[in-house]
C-alpha positions as CSV (number, residue, x, y, z in Angstrom):
1,M,90.6,90.1,100.4
2,A,93.1,90.6,97.8
3,G,95.6,92.8,98.3
4,I,97.8,95.3,96.6
5,P,101.4,94.1,95.9
6,L,103.9,97.1,97.1
7,N,105.2,97.8,93.5
8,E,101.8,99.2,93.1
9,L,101.1,101.1,96.2
10,N,101.3,104.5,95.3
11,N,98.3,103.4,93.2
12,A,96.3,102.9,96.2
13,I,93.0,104.0,96.7
14,A,91.9,104.6,100.2
15,Y,88.1,104.6,101.2
16,K,86.0,105.1,104.2
17,S,83.8,101.4,103.8
18,V,80.5,101.1,104.2
19,P,78.6,101.4,106.5
20,W,77.9,97.4,107.0
21,A,81.8,96.8,106.0
22,K,83.6,94.9,109.0
23,D,86.6,97.2,108.0
24,Q,86.2,101.4,108.4
25,I,88.6,101.9,105.2
26,S,88.6,100.3,101.9
27,I,91.1,99.9,100.0
28,K,91.6,99.2,96.0
29,R,93.7,99.6,92.7
30,A,92.8,102.9,90.7
31,S,91.7,102.4,86.8
32,F,94.2,104.4,85.4
33,P,95.7,107.0,86.8
34,K,94.7,110.0,88.0
35,G,94.0,113.1,84.4
36,K,94.7,109.7,82.5
37,V,91.3,108.7,79.7
38,P,90.8,105.3,79.5
39,E,91.7,104.5,75.6
40,H,88.3,102.2,75.6
41,L,86.6,105.8,76.4
42,R,89.0,108.0,73.6
43,G,86.0,108.1,71.3
44,Y,83.5,110.3,74.1
45,T,86.1,112.7,75.0
46,D,85.6,115.2,72.3
47,D,81.5,114.4,72.1
48,L,81.0,115.3,75.5
49,A,84.1,118.3,75.7
50,R,81.8,120.5,72.7
51,A,78.3,119.2,74.0
52,A,79.4,120.2,78.3
53,R,80.3,123.8,76.2
54,A,77.3,124.1,74.1
55,C,75.0,123.5,77.2
56,A,77.3,125.5,80.1
57,R,77.0,128.4,77.6
58,E,72.6,127.4,76.7
59,T,72.6,127.4,81.3
60,E,74.1,130.6,82.1
61,G,71.2,132.2,84.1
62,L,70.2,129.2,85.9
63,R,72.6,128.7,89.9
64,G,72.7,125.3,92.2
65,S,70.5,122.5,91.9
66,D,68.4,123.6,88.1
67,R,72.1,124.5,86.2
68,V,72.7,120.8,87.3
69,R,69.9,119.5,86.7
70,A,69.4,121.6,83.0
71,M,73.4,120.6,82.3
72,N,72.5,117.3,82.7
73,A,69.5,117.1,80.6
74,C,71.7,119.4,78.2
75,V,73.7,117.1,77.7
76,S,72.3,113.7,77.1
77,N,70.1,115.4,74.8
78,R,73.0,116.4,72.9
79,L,74.9,112.7,72.6
80,G,71.5,111.4,71.3
81,G,70.6,109.1,74.5
82,R,74.4,107.7,75.0
83,G,75.9,107.4,78.7
84,R,75.0,105.9,82.2
85,G,76.2,102.7,80.2
86,Q,74.3,103.0,77.5
87,R,75.8,102.4,73.9
88,Q,74.6,103.6,71.0
89,L,75.0,101.4,68.2
90,P,74.7,101.4,64.7
91,R,72.4,102.9,62.8
92,V,70.7,100.5,59.9
93,A,70.7,101.3,56.4
94,E,67.3,100.6,55.9
């Protein structure tokens, strides 16, 4: 098991382990500081923000899980299926 250096302890995250783990808690290093957007994701933030605002307006009348599902579908449609690790391939001129 890898450890976390003491000088990086302020970036550590402690969370409850999965039921089959022998330890009750796990500690890992934070991927990036809370509230900061990693450089490789910056290109998606503007598109996502625009889609989320538009979809929030479209789903105002819904509540609970119905709104969550409608928001997810709306954002997915507006972003053209980009999400869950899928990359949108560049269009090739024919």
